C-alpha positions as CSV (number, residue, x, y, z in Angstrom):
1,M,0.0,0.0,0.0
2,K,2.9,2.4,0.8
3,K,4.2,1.8,-2.8
4,I,0.8,2.9,-4.2
5,L,0.6,6.0,-2.1
6,F,4.2,7.0,-3.0
7,L,3.5,6.5,-6.7
8,A,0.3,8.5,-6.5
9,A,2.1,11.4,-4.8
10,L,4.8,11.3,-7.4
11,F,2.3,11.3,-10.3
12,A,0.5,14.3,-8.7
13,A,3.7,16.2,-8.4
14,L,4.6,15.6,-12.0
15,A,1.1,16.5,-13.2
16,Y,1.1,19.7,-11.1
17,S,4.4,20.8,-12.6
18,V,3.1,20.7,-16.2
19,P,2.1,24.1,-17.7
20,S,-1.5,23.7,-18.9
21,I,-3.9,25.3,-21.3
22,A,-7.2,23.6,-22.5
23,Q,-6.3,20.7,-24.9
24,V,-7.8,21.4,-28.3
25,S,-6.3,21.7,-31.8
26,D,-4.1,24.5,-30.6
27,N,-2.8,22.6,-27.6
28,R,-1.7,19.2,-28.9
29,H,-0.2,17.7,-25.8
30,A,-1.8,16.5,-22.5
31,I,-0.8,14.9,-19.2
32,T,-3.5,13.0,-17.3
33,Y,-3.4,12.0,-13.7
34,R,-6.1,9.6,-12.4
35,F,-7.0,7.6,-9.4
36,L,-8.0,4.0,-10.3
37,A,-10.5,1.6,-8.8
38,S,-10.0,-1.9,-10.2
39,D,-12.2,-5.0,-9.9
40,H,-10.9,-8.3,-11.1
41,L,-13.5,-10.4,-9.4
42,A,-16.7,-9.0,-10.7
43,P,-16.3,-10.2,-14.4
44,L,-15.8,-13.8,-13.2
45,N,-18.8,-13.6,-10.8
46,N,-21.1,-12.0,-13.4
47,Q,-21.1,-8.8,-11.5
48,I,-20.6,-5.2,-12.9
49,F,-20.6,-2.5,-10.2
50,T,-19.3,-3.8,-6.9
51,P,-17.5,-1.1,-4.9
52,S,-16.9,-3.4,-2.0
53,Q,-14.4,-5.4,-4.2
54,W,-12.5,-2.4,-5.6
55,K,-8.8,-2.0,-5.2
56,Y,-7.0,1.2,-5.8
57,G,-4.1,2.6,-7.8
58,A,-2.9,5.5,-9.8
59,E,-2.2,6.3,-13.5
60,I,-0.4,9.0,-15.4
61,G,-0.6,9.3,-19.1
62,Y,0.6,11.3,-22.1
63,Y,-1.9,12.2,-24.9
64,H,-1.4,13.8,-28.2
65,Y,-3.9,15.5,-30.5
66,I,-4.1,13.7,-33.8
67,S,-7.2,15.3,-35.4
68,Q,-10.5,17.0,-34.4
69,W,-11.9,13.5,-33.9
70,V,-9.0,11.5,-32.3
71,N,-6.4,11.8,-29.6
72,L,-3.7,9.1,-29.1
73,G,-2.5,8.3,-25.6
74,V,0.0,6.2,-23.6
75,P,-1.2,5.8,-20.0
76,V,1.0,4.0,-17.4
77,R,-0.6,2.6,-14.2
78,M,0.1,0.8,-11.0
79,S,-2.4,-0.6,-8.5
80,L,-3.0,-3.3,-6.0
81,I,-5.5,-5.9,-7.1
82,D,-7.3,-9.0,-5.8
83,Y,-6.0,-11.5,-8.4
84,P,-8.2,-14.6,-9.2
85,V,-6.1,-17.8,-8.8
86,D,-8.5,-19.7,-11.0
87,K,-11.2,-18.7,-13.4
88,R,-14.2,-20.2,-11.5
89,A,-16.9,-17.9,-10.1
90,N,-16.2,-17.1,-6.4
91,G,-12.9,-19.0,-6.7
92,R,-9.7,-18.4,-4.8
93,F,-7.8,-15.2,-5.2
94,N,-4.6,-13.6,-4.0
95,R,-5.2,-10.4,-2.1
96,D,-3.4,-7.1,-2.6
97,V,-1.2,-8.2,-5.5
98,L,0.9,-5.5,-7.2
99,R,0.1,-4.9,-10.9
100,V,1.7,-2.4,-13.3
101,G,0.9,-1.9,-17.0
102,A,0.9,0.4,-19.9
103,D,-1.4,1.0,-22.9
104,V,-1.6,2.6,-26.2
105,V,-5.1,4.0,-26.6
106,G,-7.2,6.1,-29.0
107,I,-9.7,8.6,-27.8
108,L,-12.7,9.2,-30.1
109,K,-13.9,12.7,-29.1
110,S,-17.3,14.3,-29.1
111,N,-15.8,17.9,-28.7
112,N,-14.8,17.8,-32.3
113,G,-16.5,21.0,-33.4
114,V,-19.4,18.9,-34.9
115,V,-21.1,17.2,-31.9
116,F,-19.8,19.7,-29.3
117,K,-17.5,22.7,-29.6
118,E,-13.8,22.1,-29.0
119,H,-13.9,24.1,-25.7
120,S,-17.2,22.6,-24.5
121,W,-17.4,22.1,-20.7
122,F,-19.0,18.7,-21.3
123,A,-17.2,16.3,-23.6
124,P,-18.0,12.6,-23.6
125,Y,-15.5,10.3,-25.4
126,L,-14.9,6.6,-26.3
127,M,-11.6,5.0,-25.4
128,F,-10.1,1.9,-27.1
129,G,-6.7,0.4,-27.4
130,I,-4.2,-2.4,-26.5
131,G,-1.9,-2.8,-23.5
132,T,0.3,-5.0,-21.5
133,S,0.4,-5.7,-17.8
134,Y,2.8,-7.3,-15.3
135,T,1.4,-9.0,-12.1
136,D,3.6,-9.7,-9.1
137,K,3.4,-12.9,-7.0
138,V,1.6,-15.1,-9.6
139,N,2.9,-17.8,-11.9
140,E,1.9,-16.2,-15.2
141,K,2.9,-12.6,-14.8
142,W,2.5,-11.0,-18.3
143,D,-0.8,-10.4,-20.1
144,I,-2.0,-8.6,-23.2
145,E,-5.2,-6.6,-22.6
146,L,-7.7,-4.8,-24.8
147,P,-9.3,-1.9,-23.0
148,L,-12.6,-0.4,-24.1
149,G,-14.3,2.4,-22.1
150,L,-16.4,5.5,-21.9
151,G,-15.4,8.7,-20.3
152,I,-16.3,12.4,-19.9
153,N,-14.1,15.4,-19.7
154,W,-15.6,18.2,-17.6
155,R,-13.9,21.5,-18.3
156,L,-13.1,23.4,-15.2
157,G,-11.5,26.3,-16.9
158,N,-9.0,27.2,-19.6
159,N,-6.3,25.2,-18.0
160,I,-7.8,22.1,-16.5
161,S,-10.5,19.4,-16.9
162,L,-11.9,16.8,-14.6
163,Q,-11.9,13.4,-16.2
164,T,-14.1,10.4,-15.3
165,Q,-13.9,7.0,-17.0
166,A,-15.2,3.5,-16.9
167,E,-13.6,0.7,-18.9
168,Y,-13.7,-3.0,-19.4
169,R,-10.3,-4.7,-19.9
170,Y,-10.3,-7.9,-21.9
171,S,-7.5,-10.3,-20.9
172,F,-6.0,-11.8,-24.1
173,I,-3.6,-14.3,-22.5
174,L,-4.4,-15.0,-18.9
175,D,-8.2,-14.7,-19.3
176,R,-8.5,-12.4,-16.3
177,P,-10.7,-9.6,-17.4
178,S,-11.4,-6.6,-15.2
179,Y,-13.4,-3.4,-14.7
180,V,-11.5,-0.2,-14.0
181,Y,-13.2,3.0,-12.8
182,S,-11.1,6.2,-12.7
183,A,-11.3,9.9,-11.9
184,G,-8.6,12.6,-12.3
185,F,-7.5,15.6,-14.1
186,V,-6.3,16.5,-17.6
187,F,-3.6,19.1,-18.0
188,D,-2.9,20.2,-21.6
189,F,-0.1,22.2,-23.1
190,G,1.9,22.8,-26.3
191,G,0.8,26.2,-27.5
192,G,-1.9,28.7,-26.6
193,M,-5.6,29.1,-27.1
194,K,-6.4,30.5,-30.5
195,D,-7.7,34.0,-29.6
196,A,-7.1,36.4,-32.4
197,D,-8.5,39.4,-30.6
198,G,-6.9,38.7,-27.3
199,D,-10.2,38.9,-25.3
200,G,-9.7,35.6,-23.5
201,I,-12.4,33.8,-25.5
202,A,-11.3,31.0,-27.9
203,D,-11.9,31.8,-31.5
204,D,-14.2,28.8,-32.0
205,E,-16.4,30.1,-29.3
206,D,-16.0,33.8,-30.1
207,V,-18.9,35.2,-32.1
208,C,-16.7,38.2,-32.9
209,P,-13.3,36.6,-33.2
210,T,-11.5,39.6,-34.7
211,V,-12.8,42.2,-32.3
212,F,-12.0,42.4,-28.6
213,G,-15.2,41.7,-26.6
214,K,-16.7,40.5,-23.4
215,K,-17.5,37.0,-22.2
216,E,-21.1,37.8,-21.5
217,F,-21.6,38.8,-25.1
218,Q,-19.8,35.7,-26.5
219,G,-16.7,37.7,-27.4
220,C,-18.5,40.6,-28.9
221,P,-17.9,44.2,-27.8
222,D,-20.4,46.5,-26.1
223,T,-18.8,49.9,-26.9
224,D,-21.4,52.1,-25.1
225,G,-21.8,49.8,-22.1
226,D,-25.5,49.5,-22.3
227,G,-25.6,45.7,-22.0
228,I,-26.3,45.2,-25.7
229,A,-23.6,43.7,-27.9
230,D,-22.6,46.1,-30.7
231,K,-23.7,43.6,-33.4
232,E,-27.2,43.8,-32.1
233,D,-27.1,47.5,-31.1
234,A,-28.6,49.9,-33.6
235,C,-26.7,52.7,-31.8
236,P,-23.4,51.1,-30.7
237,K,-21.8,54.3,-29.6
238,E,-24.7,55.6,-27.5
239,K,-26.1,54.0,-24.4
240,G,-29.6,52.9,-24.9
241,T,-32.2,50.3,-23.9
242,V,-33.2,46.8,-25.1
243,A,-36.6,48.1,-26.0
244,M,-35.0,50.7,-28.3
245,K,-32.6,48.1,-29.8
246,G,-29.7,49.8,-28.0
247,C,-30.6,53.4,-28.9
248,P,-31.4,56.1,-26.4
249,D,-34.9,57.5,-25.9
250,G,-34.3,60.5,-23.6
251,D,-38.0,61.4,-23.2
252,N,-39.2,57.7,-22.9
253,D,-41.9,58.1,-25.5
254,G,-41.0,54.9,-27.4
255,V,-39.2,56.7,-30.3
256,Q,-35.4,56.5,-30.6
257,D,-33.7,59.8,-30.2
258,K,-32.2,59.6,-33.7
259,D,-35.7,59.3,-35.1
260,D,-37.4,61.6,-32.6
261,K,-38.1,65.1,-33.9
262,C,-38.7,66.2,-30.3
263,P,-36.1,64.2,-28.4
264,T,-36.5,66.1,-25.1
265,V,-40.4,66.2,-25.1
266,F,-42.7,63.2,-24.6
267,G,-44.6,62.6,-27.7
268,T,-46.2,59.9,-29.8
269,V,-44.9,57.3,-32.2
270,A,-47.4,58.4,-34.8
271,N,-46.2,62.0,-34.5
272,K,-42.5,61.1,-34.8
273,G,-41.9,61.5,-31.1
274,C,-43.5,65.0,-30.8
275,P,-46.6,65.9,-28.7
276,E,-49.7,66.1,-30.8
277,I,-51.8,69.2,-30.7
278,K,-54.7,68.6,-28.4
279,P,-58.2,68.4,-30.0
280,E,-59.3,71.4,-28.0
281,D,-56.4,73.5,-29.3
282,K,-57.1,72.4,-32.8
283,K,-60.6,73.7,-32.4
284,I,-59.3,77.0,-31.0
285,L,-57.1,77.4,-34.1
286,T,-59.8,76.6,-36.5
287,E,-62.3,79.0,-34.9
288,A,-59.7,81.8,-34.5
289,A,-58.7,81.5,-38.2
290,A,-62.3,81.7,-39.3
291,A,-62.9,84.8,-37.2
292,V,-60.0,86.8,-38.7
293,E,-61.5,89.7,-40.7
294,F,-60.2,92.5,-42.9
295,E,-61.7,95.7,-44.0
296,T,-63.5,95.3,-47.3
297,G,-61.3,95.0,-50.3
298,S,-58.1,95.6,-48.3
299,A,-55.5,93.7,-46.2
300,K,-56.0,95.8,-43.1
301,L,-57.0,93.7,-40.1
302,T,-60.0,94.7,-38.1
303,K,-59.4,95.3,-34.4
304,A,-61.6,92.3,-33.6
305,S,-59.1,90.1,-35.4
306,Y,-56.3,90.8,-33.0
307,A,-57.8,88.7,-30.2
308,N,-58.0,85.7,-32.6
309,L,-54.4,86.1,-33.8
310,D,-53.4,86.3,-30.1
311,K,-54.8,82.8,-29.8
312,L,-52.4,81.6,-32.5
313,V,-49.5,83.3,-30.6
314,D,-50.5,81.5,-27.4
315,I,-50.6,78.1,-29.1
316,M,-47.3,78.7,-30.8
317,A,-45.8,79.4,-27.4
318,R,-47.1,76.1,-26.0
319,Y,-46.1,73.9,-29.0
320,T,-42.6,75.0,-29.6
321,D,-41.8,72.1,-31.9
322,Y,-44.3,73.2,-34.4
323,K,-44.3,75.8,-37.2
324,C,-47.3,77.5,-38.7
325,S,-48.2,78.3,-42.3
326,I,-50.7,81.2,-42.6
327,Q,-52.7,80.8,-45.8
328,G,-55.0,83.4,-47.4
329,H,-57.9,82.6,-49.8
330,T,-60.5,84.7,-51.7
331,D,-63.7,84.1,-53.6
332,N,-63.9,84.4,-57.4
333,V,-65.4,87.9,-57.5
334,G,-63.1,90.2,-59.5
335,K,-60.0,89.6,-61.4
336,A,-57.9,86.5,-60.5
337,D,-54.6,88.4,-60.3
338,K,-56.0,91.0,-57.9
339,N,-57.5,88.2,-55.8
340,Q,-54.1,86.5,-55.7
341,K,-52.4,89.7,-54.6
342,L,-55.1,90.4,-52.0
343,S,-54.8,86.9,-50.5
344,E,-51.1,87.2,-50.2
345,D,-51.3,90.7,-48.6
346,R,-53.9,89.4,-46.0
347,A,-51.7,86.4,-45.1
348,K,-48.7,88.7,-44.8
349,A,-50.7,91.0,-42.5
350,C,-51.4,88.1,-40.1
351,F,-47.8,87.0,-40.3
352,E,-46.5,90.5,-39.4
353,Y,-48.9,90.8,-36.4
354,V,-47.9,87.4,-35.0
355,I,-44.2,88.3,-35.3
356,S,-44.8,91.5,-33.5
357,K,-46.0,89.5,-30.6
358,G,-42.6,87.7,-30.3
359,V,-43.0,84.6,-32.3
360,N,-39.7,83.6,-34.1
361,P,-40.1,84.4,-37.9
362,T,-38.4,81.1,-38.7
363,R,-41.5,79.3,-37.3
364,L,-43.9,81.1,-39.5
365,S,-44.6,81.4,-43.2
366,Y,-47.4,82.9,-45.3
367,T,-48.9,82.0,-48.7
368,G,-51.7,83.5,-50.8
369,Y,-53.8,81.1,-52.9
370,G,-56.2,83.7,-54.3
371,Q,-59.3,82.0,-55.7
372,T,-57.6,78.7,-56.6
373,V,-58.6,76.6,-53.6
374,P,-62.3,77.2,-53.0
375,K,-63.8,75.5,-50.0
376,M,-67.4,75.8,-51.3
377,D,-69.2,76.6,-54.5
378,N,-68.7,80.3,-55.4
379,S,-72.1,80.5,-57.1
380,T,-73.9,81.1,-53.8
381,K,-73.5,83.9,-51.3
382,E,-72.8,81.4,-48.5
383,G,-70.1,79.7,-50.6
384,R,-68.3,82.9,-51.5
385,K,-68.3,83.9,-47.8
386,A,-66.8,80.6,-46.8
387,N,-64.1,80.9,-49.5
388,R,-63.0,84.3,-48.2
389,R,-60.9,82.9,-45.4
390,T,-57.6,82.6,-43.5
391,E,-56.2,79.3,-42.4
392,F,-53.6,78.3,-39.8
393,V,-51.8,75.0,-40.8
394,M,-49.6,73.7,-38.0
395,T,-46.8,71.2,-38.9
396,L,-43.7,69.9,-37.1
397,K,-40.5,71.8,-37.6
């Protein structure tokens, strides 16, 4: 037993001294260190899993990357076993016999980039091979064995994996088959992880392998730090929200600032992020425009019209993201060119009054349409009266 403990400690020291990075195509060498539990009695007794019969040992091995599908290894082991003297079930056996051996094995991998990614944390494999063993204190000491087993590599990080394995060892010469269960560590070396952008994420797992990124975004950057990877961020240089696809929405009205004509004022999506004019204010505008009057045949405002134009001034002050077009119209009485000139002069008179009240001229415009846009039929008195009108058309700046 002291020999086994000494060898286990030696193997552990050797394994610990090996520099290690996760074994994949870019790290082609590996050292394994495993503790063994062997059972030479169960196969003869038609048993499979009998921990009470286990005997323990240690194994150290060297493995080399052959291809994305296969690794080749040479494990060397030493253990104490209960060796069956004869091949009868429940027959005599020698207790705590020393056995040493070595194998040449192939590992058929599932972390081949097809079934699982190379750097997968869970990587089952199939082990097969041929080996030889030497058993102390028995007449026939040498045997040829054919091991076949299943194992799993559990990645613990970039530099180490936990390995568990169960195998059946066919005895070719002595007819003494055995079960071996093992657990230990895989330390791989021989290069460095392929990481073109140096972000600590292997290229085969990096969604953005040429750009330095973050682990939580699978290797992609988040330049503005809003928790949305640049590749999915419509505004990668401005901090935004998930709802806005990474773009800011300063007034929280559901319209991205870059598309919001009123980015600092809560508005509606339908109105491009600007507040809509309230129905009651629209009514005031319509009634005020209809009540604007001029002295007959001229562009001089009546005194009663000032109060109506003041209502436009008030609404312009409250809806600062809007501009207004003042439009003048006439009936068809008289010459068309004179009607055109009159409509323009009347619209201009309204324009000048509103400016005099402090409204920025850049928010106003005026146009005369003469008799070209009748509202009603000019053949009736009521129609002509309706067509002689002023209109205030509010639009976003």
